[in-house]
MMTF fields as JSON, N, C-alpha, C and O atoms, coordinates in Angstrom:
{
  "mmtfVersion": "1.0.0",
  "mmtfProducer": "UNKNOWN",
  "numBonds": 335,
  "numAtoms": 336,
  "numGroups": 84,
  "numChains": 1,
  "numModels": 1,
  "chainsPerModel": [1],
  "groupsPerChain": [84],
  "chainIdList": ["A"],
  "bondAtomList": [4, 2, 8, 6, 12, 10, 16, 14, 20, 18, 24, 22, 28, 26, 32, 30, 36, 34, 40, 38, 44, 42, 48, 46, 52, 50, 56, 54, 60, 58, 64, 62, 68, 66, 72, 70, 76, 74, 80, 78, 84, 82, 88, 86, 92, 90, 96, 94, 100, 98, 104, 102, 108, 106, 112, 110, 116, 114, 120, 118, 124, 122, 128, 126, 132, 130, 136, 134, 140, 138, 144, 142, 148, 146, 152, 150, 156, 154, 160, 158, 164, 162, 168, 166, 172, 170, 176, 174, 180, 178, 184, 182, 188, 186, 192, 190, 196, 194, 200, 198, 204, 202, 208, 206, 212, 210, 216, 214, 220, 218, 224, 222, 228, 226, 232, 230, 236, 234, 240, 238, 244, 242, 248, 246, 252, 250, 256, 254, 260, 258, 264, 262, 268, 266, 272, 270, 276, 274, 280, 278, 284, 282, 288, 286, 292, 290, 296, 294, 300, 298, 304, 302, 308, 306, 312, 310, 316, 314, 320, 318, 324, 322, 328, 326, 332, 330],
  "bondOrderList": [1, 1, 1, 1, 1, 1, 1, 1, 1, 1, 1, 1, 1, 1, 1, 1, 1, 1, 1, 1, 1, 1, 1, 1, 1, 1, 1, 1, 1, 1, 1, 1, 1, 1, 1, 1, 1, 1, 1, 1, 1, 1, 1, 1, 1, 1, 1, 1, 1, 1, 1, 1, 1, 1, 1, 1, 1, 1, 1, 1, 1, 1, 1, 1, 1, 1, 1, 1, 1, 1, 1, 1, 1, 1, 1, 1, 1, 1, 1, 1, 1, 1, 1],
  "groupList": [{"groupName": "MET", "atomNameList": ["N", "CA", "C", "O"], "elementList": ["N", "C", "C", "O"], "formalChargeList": [0, 0, 0, 0], "bondAtomList": [1, 0, 2, 1, 3, 2], "bondOrderList": [1, 1, 2], "singleLetterCode": "M", "chemCompType": "L-PEPTIDE LINKING"}, {"groupName": "THR", "atomNameList": ["N", "CA", "C", "O"], "elementList": ["N", "C", "C", "O"], "formalChargeList": [0, 0, 0, 0], "bondAtomList": [1, 0, 2, 1, 3, 2], "bondOrderList": [1, 1, 2], "singleLetterCode": "T", "chemCompType": "L-PEPTIDE LINKING"}, {"groupName": "ARG", "atomNameList": ["N", "CA", "C", "O"], "elementList": ["N", "C", "C", "O"], "formalChargeList": [0, 0, 0, 0], "bondAtomList": [1, 0, 2, 1, 3, 2], "bondOrderList": [1, 1, 2], "singleLetterCode": "R", "chemCompType": "L-PEPTIDE LINKING"}, {"groupName": "LYS", "atomNameList": ["N", "CA", "C", "O"], "elementList": ["N", "C", "C", "O"], "formalChargeList": [0, 0, 0, 0], "bondAtomList": [1, 0, 2, 1, 3, 2], "bondOrderList": [1, 1, 2], "singleLetterCode": "K", "chemCompType": "L-PEPTIDE LINKING"}, {"groupName": "ASP", "atomNameList": ["N", "CA", "C", "O"], "elementList": ["N", "C", "C", "O"], "formalChargeList": [0, 0, 0, 0], "bondAtomList": [1, 0, 2, 1, 3, 2], "bondOrderList": [1, 1, 2], "singleLetterCode": "D", "chemCompType": "L-PEPTIDE LINKING"}, {"groupName": "GLU", "atomNameList": ["N", "CA", "C", "O"], "elementList": ["N", "C", "C", "O"], "formalChargeList": [0, 0, 0, 0], "bondAtomList": [1, 0, 2, 1, 3, 2], "bondOrderList": [1, 1, 2], "singleLetterCode": "E", "chemCompType": "L-PEPTIDE LINKING"}, {"groupName": "VAL", "atomNameList": ["N", "CA", "C", "O"], "elementList": ["N", "C", "C", "O"], "formalChargeList": [0, 0, 0, 0], "bondAtomList": [1, 0, 2, 1, 3, 2], "bondOrderList": [1, 1, 2], "singleLetterCode": "V", "chemCompType": "L-PEPTIDE LINKING"}, {"groupName": "ILE", "atomNameList": ["N", "CA", "C", "O"], "elementList": ["N", "C", "C", "O"], "formalChargeList": [0, 0, 0, 0], "bondAtomList": [1, 0, 2, 1, 3, 2], "bondOrderList": [1, 1, 2], "singleLetterCode": "I", "chemCompType": "L-PEPTIDE LINKING"}, {"groupName": "ALA", "atomNameList": ["N", "CA", "C", "O"], "elementList": ["N", "C", "C", "O"], "formalChargeList": [0, 0, 0, 0], "bondAtomList": [1, 0, 2, 1, 3, 2], "bondOrderList": [1, 1, 2], "singleLetterCode": "A", "chemCompType": "L-PEPTIDE LINKING"}, {"groupName": "LEU", "atomNameList": ["N", "CA", "C", "O"], "elementList": ["N", "C", "C", "O"], "formalChargeList": [0, 0, 0, 0], "bondAtomList": [1, 0, 2, 1, 3, 2], "bondOrderList": [1, 1, 2], "singleLetterCode": "L", "chemCompType": "L-PEPTIDE LINKING"}, {"groupName": "TYR", "atomNameList": ["N", "CA", "C", "O"], "elementList": ["N", "C", "C", "O"], "formalChargeList": [0, 0, 0, 0], "bondAtomList": [1, 0, 2, 1, 3, 2], "bondOrderList": [1, 1, 2], "singleLetterCode": "Y", "chemCompType": "L-PEPTIDE LINKING"}, {"groupName": "PRO", "atomNameList": ["N", "CA", "C", "O"], "elementList": ["N", "C", "C", "O"], "formalChargeList": [0, 0, 0, 0], "bondAtomList": [1, 0, 2, 1, 3, 2], "bondOrderList": [1, 1, 2], "singleLetterCode": "P", "chemCompType": "L-PEPTIDE LINKING"}, {"groupName": "GLY", "atomNameList": ["N", "CA", "C", "O"], "elementList": ["N", "C", "C", "O"], "formalChargeList": [0, 0, 0, 0], "bondAtomList": [1, 0, 2, 1, 3, 2], "bondOrderList": [1, 1, 2], "singleLetterCode": "G", "chemCompType": "PEPTIDE LINKING"}, {"groupName": "SER", "atomNameList": ["N", "CA", "C", "O"], "elementList": ["N", "C", "C", "O"], "formalChargeList": [0, 0, 0, 0], "bondAtomList": [1, 0, 2, 1, 3, 2], "bondOrderList": [1, 1, 2], "singleLetterCode": "S", "chemCompType": "L-PEPTIDE LINKING"}, {"groupName": "TRP", "atomNameList": ["N", "CA", "C", "O"], "elementList": ["N", "C", "C", "O"], "formalChargeList": [0, 0, 0, 0], "bondAtomList": [1, 0, 2, 1, 3, 2], "bondOrderList": [1, 1, 2], "singleLetterCode": "W", "chemCompType": "L-PEPTIDE LINKING"}, {"groupName": "GLN", "atomNameList": ["N", "CA", "C", "O"], "elementList": ["N", "C", "C", "O"], "formalChargeList": [0, 0, 0, 0], "bondAtomList": [1, 0, 2, 1, 3, 2], "bondOrderList": [1, 1, 2], "singleLetterCode": "Q", "chemCompType": "L-PEPTIDE LINKING"}],
  "groupTypeList": [0, 1, 2, 3, 4, 5, 6, 7, 8, 8, 9, 3, 6, 5, 10, 11, 5, 7, 2, 7, 12, 12, 12, 4, 6, 10, 5, 1, 9, 13, 11, 8, 4, 10, 4, 3, 8, 7, 13, 4, 14, 8, 4, 6, 15, 9, 5, 3, 5, 8, 15, 5, 8, 8, 15, 9, 8, 8, 3, 5, 8, 2, 5, 8, 8, 15, 8, 3, 9, 8, 8, 9, 12, 9, 1, 1, 4, 4, 9, 3, 8, 9, 12, 9],
  "groupIdList": [1, 2, 3, 4, 5, 6, 7, 8, 9, 10, 11, 12, 13, 14, 15, 16, 17, 18, 19, 20, 21, 22, 23, 24, 25, 26, 27, 28, 29, 30, 31, 32, 33, 34, 35, 36, 37, 38, 39, 40, 41, 42, 43, 44, 45, 46, 47, 48, 49, 50, 51, 52, 53, 54, 55, 56, 57, 58, 59, 60, 61, 62, 63, 64, 65, 66, 67, 68, 69, 70, 71, 72, 73, 74, 75, 76, 77, 78, 79, 80, 81, 82, 83, 84],
  "secStructList": [7, 7, 2, 2, 2, 2, 2, 2, 2, 2, 2, 2, 2, 2, 7, 1, 7, 7, 3, 3, 3, 3, 6, 6, 3, 3, 3, 3, 7, 7, 2, 2, 2, 2, 2, 2, 2, 2, 2, 2, 2, 2, 2, 2, 2, 2, 2, 2, 2, 2, 2, 2, 2, 2, 2, 2, 2, 2, 2, 2, 2, 2, 2, 2, 2, 2, 2, 2, 2, 2, 2, 6, 6, 7, 7, 2, 2, 2, 2, 2, 2, 6, 6, 7],
  "xCoordList": [79.081, 78.093, 78.268, 79.371, 77.199, 77.38, 77.34, 76.892, 77.815, 77.814, 76.458, 76.357, 75.387, 74.043, 73.643, 73.022, 74.006, 73.801, 74.453, 73.861, 75.671, 76.417, 75.705, 75.575, 75.268, 74.524, 73.233, 72.921, 72.485, 71.23, 71.553, 70.84, 72.534, 72.833, 73.151, 72.708, 73.932, 74.257, 73.021, 72.891, 72.175, 70.93, 70.013, 69.3, 70.002, 69.118, 69.624, 68.833, 70.875, 71.512, 71.162, 70.764, 71.291, 71.009, 69.628, 69.304, 68.707, 67.257, 66.568, 66.042, 66.594, 65.933, 64.442, 63.818, 63.861, 62.47, 62.184, 62.85, 61.205, 60.783, 59.35, 58.461, 59.156, 57.81, 57.441, 58.27, 56.217, 55.682, 54.51, 53.896, 54.2, 53.007, 53.277, 54.225, 52.51, 52.677, 51.819, 50.864, 52.157, 51.406, 51.508, 52.595, 50.367, 50.394, 50.178, 50.114, 50.08, 49.777, 50.948, 51.278, 51.567, 52.674, 52.373, 51.719, 52.902, 52.669, 53.92, 54.6, 54.263, 55.564, 55.262, 54.227, 56.213, 56.146, 56.001, 56.521, 55.35, 55.252, 56.648, 57.367, 57.021, 58.24, 58.489, 59.609, 57.52, 57.67, 57.863, 58.74, 57.127, 57.304, 58.628, 59.265, 59.029, 60.335, 61.441, 62.307, 61.42, 62.448, 62.481, 63.559, 61.345, 61.249, 61.859, 62.596, 61.568, 62.07, 63.613, 64.306, 64.099, 65.542, 66.263, 67.317, 65.609, 66.162, 66.149, 67.17, 65.193, 65.056, 66.182, 66.9, 66.249, 67.35, 68.745, 69.612, 68.933, 70.246, 70.558, 71.654, 69.455, 69.611, 69.965, 70.79, 69.368, 69.641, 71.022, 71.734, 71.447, 72.871, 73.863, 74.846, 73.641, 74.564, 74.608, 75.69, 73.467, 73.4, 74.225, 74.966, 74.074, 74.787, 76.286, 77.071, 76.69, 78.077, 78.665, 79.816, 77.797, 78.204, 78.432, 79.402, 77.541, 77.692, 78.841, 79.478, 79.132, 80.325, 81.552, 82.484, 81.619, 82.769, 83.018, 84.15, 81.928, 82.026, 82.593, 83.48, 82.06, 82.476, 83.974, 84.73, 84.411, 85.839, 86.686, 87.733, 86.277, 86.968, 86.998, 88.027, 86.024, 86.085, 87.085, 87.896, 86.956, 87.955, 89.359, 90.232, 89.634, 90.962, 91.423, 92.593, 90.519, 90.861, 91.206, 92.097, 90.458, 90.712, 92.03, 92.79, 92.331, 93.636, 94.786, 95.853, 94.574, 95.67, 95.896, 97.043, 94.818, 94.998, 95.652, 96.462, 95.283, 95.961, 97.428, 98.289, 97.668, 99.127, 99.932, 101.081, 99.274, 100.058, 100.18, 101.239, 99.19, 99.253, 100.387, 101.146, 100.489, 101.423, 102.847, 103.759, 103.005, 104.332, 104.803, 105.998, 103.822, 104.054, 104.183, 104.514, 103.897, 103.928, 102.707, 102.761, 101.602, 100.289, 99.272, 99.413, 98.239, 97.096, 95.796, 95.836, 94.618, 93.426, 93.128, 92.544, 93.505, 93.252, 94.025, 93.528, 95.273, 96.071, 95.424, 95.454, 94.854, 94.101, 92.9, 92.661, 92.12, 90.986, 91.414, 90.757, 92.535, 92.987, 93.349, 93.179, 93.855, 94.203, 92.927, 93.033, 91.785, 90.515, 90.491, 89.889, 91.118, 91.171, 90.257, 90.161],
  "yCoordList": [-8.995, -9.853, -9.941, -10.168, -9.763, -9.94, -11.355, -12.243, -11.551, -12.945, -13.572, -14.76, -12.835, -13.31, -13.746, -14.793, -12.93, -13.316, -14.676, -15.492, -14.894, -16.061, -17.246, -18.314, -17.104, -18.154, -18.519, -19.693, -17.487, -17.678, -18.449, -19.391, -18.062, -18.752, -20.212, -21.093, -20.465, -21.818, -22.765, -23.923, -22.125, -22.82, -23.011, -24.013, -22.072, -22.305, -23.453, -24.159, -23.607, -24.796, -26.013, -26.997, -26.006, -27.198, -27.536, -28.723, -26.558, -26.717, -25.899, -24.811, -26.468, -25.767, -25.67, -24.837, -26.442, -26.469, -26.828, -27.684, -26.164, -26.539, -26.915, -26.181, -28.126, -28.675, -28.79, -29.131, -28.495, -28.616, -29.503, -29.725, -30.014, -30.864, -32.097, -32.096, -33.091, -34.296, -35.373, -35.103, -36.637, -37.741, -37.881, -38.062, -37.798, -37.967, -36.552, -36.441, -35.563, -34.239, -33.285, -32.933, -32.863, -31.946, -30.844, -31.075, -29.614, -28.503, -27.757, -27.464, -27.413, -26.643, -25.198, -24.667, -24.528, -23.198, -22.253, -22.562, -21.22, -20.261, -19.516, -19.524, -18.901, -18.207, -17.166, -17.042, -16.471, -15.463, -16.188, -15.775, -17.2, -17.93, -18.718, -18.839, -19.233, -19.888, -18.921, -19.222, -17.71, -16.75, -16.342, -16.221, -16.147, -15.831, -16.962, -16.679, -18.215, -19.255, -19.364, -19.549, -19.242, -19.291, -18.111, -18.253, -17.0, -15.755, -16.086, -15.822, -16.598, -16.887, -17.985, -17.838, -18.973, -20.009, -19.369, -19.712, -18.473, -17.788, -16.944, -16.91, -16.303, -15.501, -16.386, -16.011, -17.539, -18.494, -18.997, -19.117, -19.312, -19.793, -18.774, -19.061, -17.609, -16.431, -16.211, -16.106, -16.146, -15.959, -17.064, -16.782, -18.328, -19.446, -19.216, -19.384, -18.839, -18.585, -17.443, -17.488, -16.391, -15.279, -15.687, -15.265, -16.492, -16.945, -17.865, -17.811, -18.741, -19.587, -18.767, -19.03, -17.736, -16.841, -16.03, -15.858, -15.577, -14.903, -15.78, -15.367, -17.01, -17.918, -18.251, -18.314, -18.459, -18.685, -17.501, -17.666, -16.312, -15.147, -14.977, -14.551, -15.261, -15.179, -16.232, -15.97, -17.413, -18.5, -18.077, -18.256, -17.522, -17.054, -15.973, -15.959, -14.995, -13.989, -14.406, -13.853, -15.419, -15.982, -16.699, -16.617, -17.398, -18.188, -17.159, -17.359, -16.11, -15.083, -14.378, -14.084, -14.074, -13.527, -14.449, -14.026, -15.72, -16.671, -16.886, -17.089, -16.833, -16.91, -15.687, -15.793, -14.57, -13.357, -13.47, -13.119, -13.929, -14.066, -15.079, -14.84, -16.22, -17.22, -16.712, -17.107, -15.792, -15.226, -14.354, -14.18, -13.816, -12.974, -13.815, -13.279, -15.182, -16.007, -15.939, -16.262, -15.523, -15.327, -16.268, -16.79, -16.467, -17.247, -16.421, -15.399, -16.863, -16.115, -16.113, -15.146, -17.137, -17.232, -16.103, -15.495, -15.829, -14.759, -13.373, -12.509, -13.22, -11.976, -11.844, -10.771, -12.932, -12.915, -12.516, -11.732, -13.081, -12.875, -11.355, -10.797, -10.667, -9.33, -8.403, -7.177, -9.009, -8.327, -7.668, -6.609, -8.273, -7.809, -8.592, -8.357],
  "zCoordList": [-49.87, -49.387, -47.843, -47.346, -47.139, -45.632, -45.207, -45.932, -44.021, -43.491, -43.532, -43.838, -43.236, -43.248, -44.641, -44.822, -45.634, -47.061, -47.415, -48.121, -46.914, -47.197, -46.455, -47.052, -45.253, -44.625, -45.327, -45.526, -45.699, -46.425, -47.821, -48.167, -48.524, -49.766, -49.512, -50.249, -48.449, -48.1, -47.682, -48.08, -46.856, -46.486, -47.663, -47.722, -48.623, -49.783, -50.693, -51.319, -50.743, -51.426, -50.723, -51.346, -49.416, -48.616, -48.566, -48.575, -48.51, -48.403, -49.519, -49.287, -50.731, -51.867, -51.7, -52.358, -50.891, -50.688, -49.2, -48.617, -48.628, -47.234, -47.222, -47.654, -46.692, -46.642, -45.082, -44.238, -44.818, -43.427, -43.466, -44.51, -42.317, -42.197, -41.336, -40.55, -41.458, -40.719, -41.285, -42.014, -40.946, -41.467, -42.923, -43.471, -43.581, -45.062, -45.755, -46.979, -44.943, -45.445, -45.299, -44.166, -46.316, -46.3, -47.355, -48.373, -47.037, -47.898, -48.016, -47.033, -49.363, -49.65, -49.328, -49.729, -48.567, -48.218, -49.492, -50.565, -49.335, -50.43, -50.49, -49.49, -51.598, -51.668, -50.576, -50.081, -50.228, -49.153, -47.801, -47.042, -47.472, -46.274, -46.266, -45.219, -47.384, -47.538, -47.2, -46.378, -47.855, -47.603, -46.064, -45.481, -45.473, -44.057, -43.205, -42.261, -43.517, -42.753, -42.841, -41.841, -44.059, -44.314, -43.556, -42.937, -43.672, -42.909, -41.471, -40.835, -40.89, -39.501, -39.095, -38.106, -39.869, -39.635, -39.658, -38.855, -40.555, -40.695, -39.363, -38.802, -38.98, -37.707, -36.543, -35.709, -36.466, -35.289, -35.417, -34.42, -36.659, -36.811, -36.457, -35.774, -36.893, -36.675, -35.116, -34.537, -34.487, -32.99, -32.269, -31.328, -32.738, -32.105, -32.321, -31.388, -33.521, -33.839, -32.985, -32.553, -32.755, -31.982, -30.501, -29.872, -29.986, -28.625, -28.39, -27.338, -29.377, -29.28, -29.328, -28.568, -30.218, -30.302, -28.955, -28.502, -28.392, -27.119, -26.011, -25.264, -25.917, -24.929, -25.171, -24.202, -26.39, -26.598, -26.241, -25.615, -26.615, -26.285, -24.709, -24.186, -24.035, -22.535, -21.971, -21.082, -22.553, -22.036, -22.335, -21.485, -23.503, -23.796, -22.919, -22.537, -22.544, -21.685, -20.276, -19.631, -19.812, -18.449, -18.478, -17.513, -19.542, -19.613, -19.724, -19.144, -20.437, -20.511, -19.233, -18.894, -18.464, -17.143, -16.132, -15.307, -16.214, -15.362, -15.726, -14.87, -17.017, -17.403, -16.883, -16.455, -16.948, -16.453, -14.939, -14.419, -14.197, -12.783, -12.415, -11.476, -13.176, -13.081, -13.231, -12.505, -14.232, -14.45, -13.297, -13.058, -12.596, -11.453, -10.108, -9.05, -10.225, -9.146, -8.282, -7.096, -8.861, -8.126, -8.704, -9.81, -7.915, -8.319, -8.104, -7.42, -8.695, -8.459, -6.906, -6.418, -6.155, -4.766, -4.067, -3.12, -4.558, -3.99, -4.185, -3.309, -5.355, -5.621, -4.725, -4.171, -4.564, -3.595, -2.21, -1.525, -1.817, -0.442, -0.302, 0.782, -1.406, -1.334, -1.563, -1.517, -1.798, -1.984, -3.397, -3.573, -4.349, -5.777, -6.605, -7.809]
}
C-alpha cells in the first residue's frame, strides 16, 4: 500500500461522507466526487508533509554545516570573508 493509499484510507474513516452547501441546503457528494475530493485532500496533506520534511532536512543540514565549521574554529562570517 502506498503512502497516498494510507492517507486516503484514514481520510475516509474520518470523513465517511462529505456534504457541501450552505444555509439550510446541503448536498452529499456523489461517490465519484467524494473519491475525487478525498484524493485531492490526500495530495494536499502529502505535499504539506513533503514541504515540512524538506524544511527539516534543510535545517538539519545547516546545523551540521555550522557544527563542522565550529569544530574547525570557523563561522559562516569567516567563510564569507574568504569569499566562500
